[in-house]
mmCIF file of the N, C-alpha and C atoms, coordinates in Angstrom:
data_MODEL
# 
_entry.id   MODEL 
# 
loop_
_atom_site.group_PDB 
_atom_site.id 
_atom_site.type_symbol 
_atom_site.label_atom_id 
_atom_site.label_alt_id 
_atom_site.label_comp_id 
_atom_site.label_asym_id 
_atom_site.label_entity_id 
_atom_site.label_seq_id 
_atom_site.pdbx_PDB_ins_code 
_atom_site.Cartn_x 
_atom_site.Cartn_y 
_atom_site.Cartn_z 
_atom_site.occupancy 
_atom_site.B_iso_or_equiv 
_atom_site.pdbx_formal_charge 
_atom_site.auth_seq_id 
_atom_site.auth_comp_id 
_atom_site.auth_asym_id 
_atom_site.auth_atom_id 
_atom_site.pdbx_PDB_model_num 
ATOM 1   N N  . HIS A 1 1  ? 99.494  113.600 82.003  1.00 0.00 ? 1  HIS A N  1 
ATOM 2   C CA . HIS A 1 1  ? 98.557  112.803 82.440  1.00 0.00 ? 1  HIS A CA 1 
ATOM 3   C C  . HIS A 1 1  ? 98.982  111.300 82.726  1.00 0.00 ? 1  HIS A C  1 
ATOM 4   N N  . VAL A 1 2  ? 98.402  110.795 83.771  1.00 0.00 ? 2  VAL A N  1 
ATOM 5   C CA . VAL A 1 2  ? 98.707  109.381 83.689  1.00 0.00 ? 2  VAL A CA 1 
ATOM 6   C C  . VAL A 1 2  ? 97.762  108.499 83.930  1.00 0.00 ? 2  VAL A C  1 
ATOM 7   N N  . ASP A 1 3  ? 97.897  107.238 83.179  1.00 0.00 ? 3  ASP A N  1 
ATOM 8   C CA . ASP A 1 3  ? 96.795  106.227 82.874  1.00 0.00 ? 3  ASP A CA 1 
ATOM 9   C C  . ASP A 1 3  ? 96.833  105.596 84.361  1.00 0.00 ? 3  ASP A C  1 
ATOM 10  N N  . LEU A 1 4  ? 95.686  105.564 84.938  1.00 0.00 ? 4  LEU A N  1 
ATOM 11  C CA . LEU A 1 4  ? 95.366  104.876 86.298  1.00 0.00 ? 4  LEU A CA 1 
ATOM 12  C C  . LEU A 1 4  ? 94.573  103.597 86.158  1.00 0.00 ? 4  LEU A C  1 
ATOM 13  N N  . SER A 1 5  ? 94.251  103.310 85.115  1.00 0.00 ? 5  SER A N  1 
ATOM 14  C CA . SER A 1 5  ? 93.403  102.212 84.886  1.00 0.00 ? 5  SER A CA 1 
ATOM 15  C C  . SER A 1 5  ? 93.848  100.620 85.283  1.00 0.00 ? 5  SER A C  1 
ATOM 16  N N  . PRO A 1 6  ? 95.248  100.576 85.480  1.00 0.00 ? 6  PRO A N  1 
ATOM 17  C CA . PRO A 1 6  ? 95.915  99.418  86.266  1.00 0.00 ? 6  PRO A CA 1 
ATOM 18  C C  . PRO A 1 6  ? 95.674  99.454  87.769  1.00 0.00 ? 6  PRO A C  1 
ATOM 19  N N  . VAL A 1 7  ? 95.761  100.745 88.214  1.00 0.00 ? 7  VAL A N  1 
ATOM 20  C CA . VAL A 1 7  ? 95.506  101.092 89.487  1.00 0.00 ? 7  VAL A CA 1 
ATOM 21  C C  . VAL A 1 7  ? 93.810  100.736 90.031  1.00 0.00 ? 7  VAL A C  1 
ATOM 22  N N  . ARG A 1 8  ? 93.048  101.282 89.049  1.00 0.00 ? 8  ARG A N  1 
ATOM 23  C CA . ARG A 1 8  ? 91.890  100.977 89.482  1.00 0.00 ? 8  ARG A CA 1 
ATOM 24  C C  . ARG A 1 8  ? 91.459  99.448  89.455  1.00 0.00 ? 8  ARG A C  1 
ATOM 25  N N  . GLU A 1 9  ? 92.046  98.777  88.689  1.00 0.00 ? 9  GLU A N  1 
ATOM 26  C CA . GLU A 1 9  ? 91.792  97.475  88.557  1.00 0.00 ? 9  GLU A CA 1 
ATOM 27  C C  . GLU A 1 9  ? 92.457  96.612  89.638  1.00 0.00 ? 9  GLU A C  1 
ATOM 28  N N  . LEU A 1 10 ? 93.560  97.282  90.494  1.00 0.00 ? 10 LEU A N  1 
ATOM 29  C CA . LEU A 1 10 ? 94.017  96.543  91.481  1.00 0.00 ? 10 LEU A CA 1 
ATOM 30  C C  . LEU A 1 10 ? 93.218  96.922  92.705  1.00 0.00 ? 10 LEU A C  1 
ATOM 31  N N  . VAL A 1 11 ? 92.658  98.190  92.886  1.00 0.00 ? 11 VAL A N  1 
ATOM 32  C CA . VAL A 1 11 ? 91.673  98.425  93.896  1.00 0.00 ? 11 VAL A CA 1 
ATOM 33  C C  . VAL A 1 11 ? 90.542  97.739  93.500  1.00 0.00 ? 11 VAL A C  1 
ATOM 34  N N  . SER A 1 12 ? 89.993  97.366  92.514  1.00 0.00 ? 12 SER A N  1 
ATOM 35  C CA . SER A 1 12 ? 88.864  96.419  92.427  1.00 0.00 ? 12 SER A CA 1 
ATOM 36  C C  . SER A 1 12 ? 89.287  95.234  92.787  1.00 0.00 ? 12 SER A C  1 
ATOM 37  N N  . LEU A 1 13 ? 90.283  94.658  92.532  1.00 0.00 ? 13 LEU A N  1 
ATOM 38  C CA . LEU A 1 13 ? 90.457  93.103  92.965  1.00 0.00 ? 13 LEU A CA 1 
ATOM 39  C C  . LEU A 1 13 ? 90.727  93.108  94.453  1.00 0.00 ? 13 LEU A C  1 
ATOM 40  N N  . GLN A 1 14 ? 91.481  94.180  94.903  1.00 0.00 ? 14 GLN A N  1 
ATOM 41  C CA . GLN A 1 14 ? 91.496  94.325  96.391  1.00 0.00 ? 14 GLN A CA 1 
ATOM 42  C C  . GLN A 1 14 ? 89.966  94.334  97.265  1.00 0.00 ? 14 GLN A C  1 
ATOM 43  N N  . ARG A 1 15 ? 89.019  95.087  96.742  1.00 0.00 ? 15 ARG A N  1 
ATOM 44  C CA . ARG A 1 15 ? 87.768  95.172  96.993  1.00 0.00 ? 15 ARG A CA 1 
ATOM 45  C C  . ARG A 1 15 ? 87.000  93.896  97.125  1.00 0.00 ? 15 ARG A C  1 
ATOM 46  N N  . ARG A 1 16 ? 87.452  93.039  96.041  1.00 0.00 ? 16 ARG A N  1 
ATOM 47  C CA . ARG A 1 16 ? 86.675  91.666  95.940  1.00 0.00 ? 16 ARG A CA 1 
ATOM 48  C C  . ARG A 1 16 ? 87.427  90.731  96.957  1.00 0.00 ? 16 ARG A C  1 
ATOM 49  N N  . CYS A 1 17 ? 88.672  90.868  97.198  1.00 0.00 ? 17 CYS A N  1 
ATOM 50  C CA . CYS A 1 17 ? 89.335  90.018  98.225  1.00 0.00 ? 17 CYS A CA 1 
ATOM 51  C C  . CYS A 1 17 ? 88.795  90.266  99.463  1.00 0.00 ? 17 CYS A C  1 
ATOM 52  N N  . SER A 1 18 ? 88.540  91.619  99.931  1.00 0.00 ? 18 SER A N  1 
ATOM 53  C CA . SER A 1 18 ? 87.779  91.788  100.999 1.00 0.00 ? 18 SER A CA 1 
ATOM 54  C C  . SER A 1 18 ? 86.363  91.412  101.175 1.00 0.00 ? 18 SER A C  1 
ATOM 55  N N  . ASN A 1 19 ? 85.808  91.548  100.327 1.00 0.00 ? 19 ASN A N  1 
ATOM 56  C CA . ASN A 1 19 ? 84.231  90.917  100.240 1.00 0.00 ? 19 ASN A CA 1 
ATOM 57  C C  . ASN A 1 19 ? 84.360  89.392  100.444 1.00 0.00 ? 19 ASN A C  1 
ATOM 58  N N  . ASN A 1 20 ? 85.556  88.871  99.831  1.00 0.00 ? 20 ASN A N  1 
ATOM 59  C CA . ASN A 1 20 ? 85.378  87.342  99.810  1.00 0.00 ? 20 ASN A CA 1 
ATOM 60  C C  . ASN A 1 20 ? 85.738  87.072  101.563 1.00 0.00 ? 20 ASN A C  1 
ATOM 61  N N  . LEU A 1 21 ? 86.710  87.682  102.018 1.00 0.00 ? 21 LEU A N  1 
ATOM 62  C CA . LEU A 1 21 ? 87.210  87.480  103.495 1.00 0.00 ? 21 LEU A CA 1 
ATOM 63  C C  . LEU A 1 21 ? 85.677  87.722  104.461 1.00 0.00 ? 21 LEU A C  1 
ATOM 64  N N  . ASN A 1 22 ? 85.220  88.820  104.046 1.00 0.00 ? 22 ASN A N  1 
ATOM 65  C CA . ASN A 1 22 ? 83.843  89.032  104.750 1.00 0.00 ? 22 ASN A CA 1 
ATOM 66  C C  . ASN A 1 22 ? 82.956  88.146  105.016 1.00 0.00 ? 22 ASN A C  1 
ATOM 67  N N  . GLN A 1 23 ? 82.871  87.389  103.553 1.00 0.00 ? 23 GLN A N  1 
ATOM 68  C CA . GLN A 1 23 ? 81.620  86.378  103.556 1.00 0.00 ? 23 GLN A CA 1 
ATOM 69  C C  . GLN A 1 23 ? 82.154  85.306  104.375 1.00 0.00 ? 23 GLN A C  1 
ATOM 70  N N  . VAL A 1 24 ? 83.605  84.870  104.274 1.00 0.00 ? 24 VAL A N  1 
ATOM 71  C CA . VAL A 1 24 ? 83.873  83.727  105.189 1.00 0.00 ? 24 VAL A CA 1 
ATOM 72  C C  . VAL A 1 24 ? 83.799  84.244  106.707 1.00 0.00 ? 24 VAL A C  1 
ATOM 73  N N  . ALA A 1 25 ? 83.833  85.321  107.040 1.00 0.00 ? 25 ALA A N  1 
ATOM 74  C CA . ALA A 1 25 ? 83.625  85.712  108.542 1.00 0.00 ? 25 ALA A CA 1 
ATOM 75  C C  . ALA A 1 25 ? 82.255  85.653  108.760 1.00 0.00 ? 25 ALA A C  1 
ATOM 76  N N  . ILE A 1 26 ? 81.295  85.886  107.957 1.00 0.00 ? 26 ILE A N  1 
ATOM 77  C CA . ILE A 1 26 ? 79.967  85.795  108.101 1.00 0.00 ? 26 ILE A CA 1 
ATOM 78  C C  . ILE A 1 26 ? 79.580  84.370  108.215 1.00 0.00 ? 26 ILE A C  1 
ATOM 79  N N  . GLN A 1 27 ? 79.875  83.483  107.338 1.00 0.00 ? 27 GLN A N  1 
ATOM 80  C CA . GLN A 1 27 ? 79.907  82.048  107.647 1.00 0.00 ? 27 GLN A CA 1 
ATOM 81  C C  . GLN A 1 27 ? 80.404  81.485  108.737 1.00 0.00 ? 27 GLN A C  1 
ATOM 82  N N  . ALA A 1 28 ? 81.608  81.822  109.406 1.00 0.00 ? 28 ALA A N  1 
ATOM 83  C CA . ALA A 1 28 ? 82.052  81.550  110.540 1.00 0.00 ? 28 ALA A CA 1 
ATOM 84  C C  . ALA A 1 28 ? 81.251  82.013  111.734 1.00 0.00 ? 28 ALA A C  1 
ATOM 85  N N  . ASN A 1 29 ? 80.597  83.086  111.731 1.00 0.00 ? 29 ASN A N  1 
ATOM 86  C CA . ASN A 1 29 ? 79.861  83.512  112.648 1.00 0.00 ? 29 ASN A CA 1 
ATOM 87  C C  . ASN A 1 29 ? 78.404  82.897  112.953 1.00 0.00 ? 29 ASN A C  1 
ATOM 88  N N  . THR A 1 30 ? 77.996  82.509  111.611 1.00 0.00 ? 30 THR A N  1 
ATOM 89  C CA . THR A 1 30 ? 76.473  81.862  111.397 1.00 0.00 ? 30 THR A CA 1 
ATOM 90  C C  . THR A 1 30 ? 76.676  80.698  111.858 1.00 0.00 ? 30 THR A C  1 
ATOM 91  N N  . TYR A 1 31 ? 77.770  79.771  111.314 1.00 0.00 ? 31 TYR A N  1 
ATOM 92  C CA . TYR A 1 31 ? 77.770  78.365  111.503 1.00 0.00 ? 31 TYR A CA 1 
ATOM 93  C C  . TYR A 1 31 ? 78.774  77.879  112.583 1.00 0.00 ? 31 TYR A C  1 
ATOM 94  N N  . GLY A 1 32 ? 79.760  78.982  113.048 1.00 0.00 ? 32 GLY A N  1 
ATOM 95  C CA . GLY A 1 32 ? 80.153  78.885  114.156 1.00 0.00 ? 32 GLY A CA 1 
ATOM 96  C C  . GLY A 1 32 ? 81.720  77.976  113.990 1.00 0.00 ? 32 GLY A C  1 
ATOM 97  N N  . ALA A 1 33 ? 81.958  77.680  112.576 1.00 0.00 ? 33 ALA A N  1 
ATOM 98  C CA . ALA A 1 33 ? 83.210  76.949  112.358 1.00 0.00 ? 33 ALA A CA 1 
ATOM 99  C C  . ALA A 1 33 ? 83.553  77.577  111.022 1.00 0.00 ? 33 ALA A C  1 
ATOM 100 N N  . ILE A 1 34 ? 84.979  77.269  111.077 1.00 0.00 ? 34 ILE A N  1 
ATOM 101 C CA . ILE A 1 34 ? 85.673  77.437  109.890 1.00 0.00 ? 34 ILE A CA 1 
ATOM 102 C C  . ILE A 1 34 ? 87.182  76.875  110.090 1.00 0.00 ? 34 ILE A C  1 
ATOM 103 N N  . TYR A 1 35 ? 87.721  75.884  109.009 1.00 0.00 ? 35 TYR A N  1 
ATOM 104 C CA . TYR A 1 35 ? 88.826  75.218  109.209 1.00 0.00 ? 35 TYR A CA 1 
ATOM 105 C C  . TYR A 1 35 ? 90.244  76.300  109.398 1.00 0.00 ? 35 TYR A C  1 
ATOM 106 N N  . PRO A 1 36 ? 90.706  76.080  110.436 1.00 0.00 ? 36 PRO A N  1 
ATOM 107 C CA . PRO A 1 36 ? 92.035  77.009  110.626 1.00 0.00 ? 36 PRO A CA 1 
ATOM 108 C C  . PRO A 1 36 ? 92.913  77.053  109.349 1.00 0.00 ? 36 PRO A C  1 
ATOM 109 N N  . GLU A 1 37 ? 93.139  75.902  108.738 1.00 0.00 ? 37 GLU A N  1 
ATOM 110 C CA . GLU A 1 37 ? 93.737  75.905  107.500 1.00 0.00 ? 37 GLU A CA 1 
ATOM 111 C C  . GLU A 1 37 ? 93.193  77.179  106.353 1.00 0.00 ? 37 GLU A C  1 
ATOM 112 N N  . GLU A 1 38 ? 91.944  77.001  106.273 1.00 0.00 ? 38 GLU A N  1 
ATOM 113 C CA . GLU A 1 38 ? 91.272  77.840  105.358 1.00 0.00 ? 38 GLU A CA 1 
ATOM 114 C C  . GLU A 1 38 ? 91.577  79.474  105.714 1.00 0.00 ? 38 GLU A C  1 
ATOM 115 N N  . LEU A 1 39 ? 91.560  79.594  107.196 1.00 0.00 ? 39 LEU A N  1 
ATOM 116 C CA . LEU A 1 39 ? 91.636  80.861  107.605 1.00 0.00 ? 39 LEU A CA 1 
ATOM 117 C C  . LEU A 1 39 ? 93.159  81.434  107.433 1.00 0.00 ? 39 LEU A C  1 
ATOM 118 N N  . THR A 1 40 ? 93.875  80.565  107.701 1.00 0.00 ? 40 THR A N  1 
ATOM 119 C CA . THR A 1 40 ? 95.481  80.746  107.358 1.00 0.00 ? 40 THR A CA 1 
ATOM 120 C C  . THR A 1 40 ? 95.580  81.109  105.797 1.00 0.00 ? 40 THR A C  1 
ATOM 121 N N  . ALA A 1 41 ? 95.048  80.552  105.124 1.00 0.00 ? 41 ALA A N  1 
ATOM 122 C CA . ALA A 1 41 ? 95.207  80.555  103.722 1.00 0.00 ? 41 ALA A CA 1 
ATOM 123 C C  . ALA A 1 41 ? 94.540  81.961  103.144 1.00 0.00 ? 41 ALA A C  1 
ATOM 124 N N  . LEU A 1 42 ? 93.345  82.191  103.714 1.00 0.00 ? 42 LEU A N  1 
ATOM 125 C CA . LEU A 1 42 ? 93.096  83.574  103.333 1.00 0.00 ? 42 LEU A CA 1 
ATOM 126 C C  . LEU A 1 42 ? 93.707  84.636  104.046 1.00 0.00 ? 42 LEU A C  1 
ATOM 127 N N  . GLN A 1 43 ? 94.234  84.657  104.944 1.00 0.00 ? 43 GLN A N  1 
ATOM 128 C CA . GLN A 1 43 ? 95.078  85.884  105.617 1.00 0.00 ? 43 GLN A CA 1 
ATOM 129 C C  . GLN A 1 43 ? 96.365  85.869  104.662 1.00 0.00 ? 43 GLN A C  1 
ATOM 130 N N  . ARG A 1 44 ? 96.986  84.640  104.126 1.00 0.00 ? 44 ARG A N  1 
ATOM 131 C CA . ARG A 1 44 ? 98.134  84.685  103.460 1.00 0.00 ? 44 ARG A CA 1 
ATOM 132 C C  . ARG A 1 44 ? 97.947  85.229  102.033 1.00 0.00 ? 44 ARG A C  1 
ATOM 133 N N  . ASP A 1 45 ? 96.757  84.944  101.625 1.00 0.00 ? 45 ASP A N  1 
ATOM 134 C CA . ASP A 1 45 ? 96.545  85.448  100.299 1.00 0.00 ? 45 ASP A CA 1 
ATOM 135 C C  . ASP A 1 45 ? 95.958  87.088  100.286 1.00 0.00 ? 45 ASP A C  1 
ATOM 136 N N  . TYR A 1 46 ? 95.384  87.325  101.224 1.00 0.00 ? 46 TYR A N  1 
ATOM 137 C CA . TYR A 1 46 ? 95.186  88.840  101.551 1.00 0.00 ? 46 TYR A CA 1 
ATOM 138 C C  . TYR A 1 46 ? 96.296  89.748  101.852 1.00 0.00 ? 46 TYR A C  1 
ATOM 139 N N  . ALA A 1 47 ? 97.146  89.162  102.542 1.00 0.00 ? 47 ALA A N  1 
ATOM 140 C CA . ALA A 1 47 ? 98.390  89.907  102.671 1.00 0.00 ? 47 ALA A CA 1 
ATOM 141 C C  . ALA A 1 47 ? 99.102  90.140  101.568 1.00 0.00 ? 47 ALA A C  1 
ATOM 142 N N  . ALA A 1 48 ? 99.235  88.849  100.741 1.00 0.00 ? 48 ALA A N  1 
ATOM 143 C CA . ALA A 1 48 ? 100.008 88.873  99.505  1.00 0.00 ? 48 ALA A CA 1 
ATOM 144 C C  . ALA A 1 48 ? 99.564  89.954  98.484  1.00 0.00 ? 48 ALA A C  1 
ATOM 145 N N  . LEU A 1 49 ? 98.048  90.257  98.405  1.00 0.00 ? 49 LEU A N  1 
ATOM 146 C CA . LEU A 1 49 ? 97.510  91.116  97.681  1.00 0.00 ? 49 LEU A CA 1 
ATOM 147 C C  . LEU A 1 49 ? 97.807  92.787  98.139  1.00 0.00 ? 49 LEU A C  1 
ATOM 148 N N  . TRP A 1 50 ? 97.674  92.645  99.567  1.00 0.00 ? 50 TRP A N  1 
ATOM 149 C CA . TRP A 1 50 ? 97.506  94.155  100.178 1.00 0.00 ? 50 TRP A CA 1 
ATOM 150 C C  . TRP A 1 50 ? 98.769  94.650  99.822  1.00 0.00 ? 50 TRP A C  1 
ATOM 151 N N  . GLY A 1 51 ? 99.901  94.072  100.215 1.00 0.00 ? 51 GLY A N  1 
ATOM 152 C CA . GLY A 1 51 ? 101.424 94.491  100.234 1.00 0.00 ? 51 GLY A CA 1 
ATOM 153 C C  . GLY A 1 51 ? 101.548 95.352  99.083  1.00 0.00 ? 51 GLY A C  1 
ATOM 154 N N  . PRO A 1 52 ? 101.600 94.509  97.707  1.00 0.00 ? 52 PRO A N  1 
ATOM 155 C CA . PRO A 1 52 ? 101.972 95.257  96.754  1.00 0.00 ? 52 PRO A CA 1 
ATOM 156 C C  . PRO A 1 52 ? 100.875 96.399  96.281  1.00 0.00 ? 52 PRO A C  1 
ATOM 157 N N  . LEU A 1 53 ? 99.751  96.298  96.698  1.00 0.00 ? 53 LEU A N  1 
ATOM 158 C CA . LEU A 1 53 ? 98.700  97.399  96.361  1.00 0.00 ? 53 LEU A CA 1 
ATOM 159 C C  . LEU A 1 53 ? 99.118  98.490  97.278  1.00 0.00 ? 53 LEU A C  1 
ATOM 160 N N  . SER A 1 54 ? 99.556  98.346  98.547  1.00 0.00 ? 54 SER A N  1 
ATOM 161 C CA . SER A 1 54 ? 99.810  99.610  99.402  1.00 0.00 ? 54 SER A CA 1 
ATOM 162 C C  . SER A 1 54 ? 101.108 100.215 98.863  1.00 0.00 ? 54 SER A C  1 
ATOM 163 N N  . ASP A 1 55 ? 102.128 99.335  98.406  1.00 0.00 ? 55 ASP A N  1 
ATOM 164 C CA . ASP A 1 55 ? 103.306 99.997  97.949  1.00 0.00 ? 55 ASP A CA 1 
ATOM 165 C C  . ASP A 1 55 ? 102.963 100.873 96.545  1.00 0.00 ? 55 ASP A C  1 
ATOM 166 N N  . LEU A 1 56 ? 102.122 100.498 95.668  1.00 0.00 ? 56 LEU A N  1 
ATOM 167 C CA . LEU A 1 56 ? 101.565 101.197 94.661  1.00 0.00 ? 56 LEU A CA 1 
ATOM 168 C C  . LEU A 1 56 ? 101.092 102.369 94.962  1.00 0.00 ? 56 LEU A C  1 
ATOM 169 N N  . LEU A 1 57 ? 100.153 102.329 95.964  1.00 0.00 ? 57 LEU A N  1 
ATOM 170 C CA . LEU A 1 57 ? 99.381  103.648 96.087  1.00 0.00 ? 57 LEU A CA 1 
ATOM 171 C C  . LEU A 1 57 ? 100.120 104.671 97.000  1.00 0.00 ? 57 LEU A C  1 
ATOM 172 N N  . LYS A 1 58 ? 101.194 103.991 97.734  1.00 0.00 ? 58 LYS A N  1 
ATOM 173 C CA . LYS A 1 58 ? 102.139 105.046 98.326  1.00 0.00 ? 58 LYS A CA 1 
ATOM 174 C C  . LYS A 1 58 ? 102.887 105.798 97.257  1.00 0.00 ? 58 LYS A C  1 
ATOM 175 N N  . GLN A 1 59 ? 103.439 105.096 96.237  1.00 0.00 ? 59 GLN A N  1 
ATOM 176 C CA . GLN A 1 59 ? 104.147 105.857 95.402  1.00 0.00 ? 59 GLN A CA 1 
ATOM 177 C C  . GLN A 1 59 ? 103.313 106.632 94.447  1.00 0.00 ? 59 GLN A C  1 
ATOM 178 N N  . LEU A 1 60 ? 101.997 106.371 94.238  1.00 0.00 ? 60 LEU A N  1 
ATOM 179 C CA . LEU A 1 60 ? 101.251 107.209 93.357  1.00 0.00 ? 60 LEU A CA 1 
ATOM 180 C C  . LEU A 1 60 ? 100.967 108.570 94.359  1.00 0.00 ? 60 LEU A C  1 
ATOM 181 N N  . SER A 1 61 ? 100.750 108.327 95.507  1.00 0.00 ? 61 SER A N  1 
ATOM 182 C CA . SER A 1 61 ? 100.438 109.572 96.604  1.00 0.00 ? 61 SER A CA 1 
ATOM 183 C C  . SER A 1 61 ? 101.639 110.294 96.432  1.00 0.00 ? 61 SER A C  1 
ATOM 184 N N  . ALA A 1 62 ? 102.775 109.799 96.379  1.00 0.00 ? 62 ALA A N  1 
ATOM 185 C CA . ALA A 1 62 ? 104.148 110.584 96.433  1.00 0.00 ? 62 ALA A CA 1 
ATOM 186 C C  . ALA A 1 62 ? 104.112 111.446 94.979  1.00 0.00 ? 62 ALA A C  1 
ATOM 187 N N  . LEU A 1 63 ? 103.633 110.832 93.956  1.00 0.00 ? 63 LEU A N  1 
ATOM 188 C CA . LEU A 1 63 ? 103.699 111.512 92.654  1.00 0.00 ? 63 LEU A CA 1 
ATOM 189 C C  . LEU A 1 63 ? 102.730 112.708 92.586  1.00 0.00 ? 63 LEU A C  1 
ATOM 190 N N  . VAL A 1 64 ? 101.550 112.461 93.307  1.00 0.00 ? 64 VAL A N  1 
ATOM 191 C CA . VAL A 1 64 ? 100.625 113.386 93.340  1.00 0.00 ? 64 VAL A CA 1 
ATOM 192 C C  . VAL A 1 64 ? 100.895 114.628 94.088  1.00 0.00 ? 64 VAL A C  1 
ATOM 193 N N  . GLU A 1 65 ? 101.562 114.562 95.003  1.00 0.00 ? 65 GLU A N  1 
ATOM 194 C CA . GLU A 1 65 ? 102.473 115.618 96.090  1.00 0.00 ? 65 GLU A CA 1 
ATOM 195 C C  . GLU A 1 65 ? 103.196 116.428 95.219  1.00 0.00 ? 65 GLU A C  1 
ATOM 196 N N  . LEU A 1 66 ? 103.835 115.789 94.174  1.00 0.00 ? 66 LEU A N  1 
ATOM 197 C CA . LEU A 1 66 ? 104.872 116.836 93.408  1.00 0.00 ? 66 LEU A CA 1 
ATOM 198 C C  . LEU A 1 66 ? 104.348 118.004 92.830  1.00 0.00 ? 66 LEU A C  1 
# 
């Protein structure tokens, strides 16, 4: 048996990040503006979160296939 609670937490954090990004997109579409620096920072933060999570999920997937 494998304790997947850390993985669940990472997935939860990723969902929150996605939600935050969606909220910024809604604001940009509603008000027509967002500072380019904010968008760049959001993209950088999202990429920093997604990279390690994606790698971890690939590793777990390989374990499940064994």
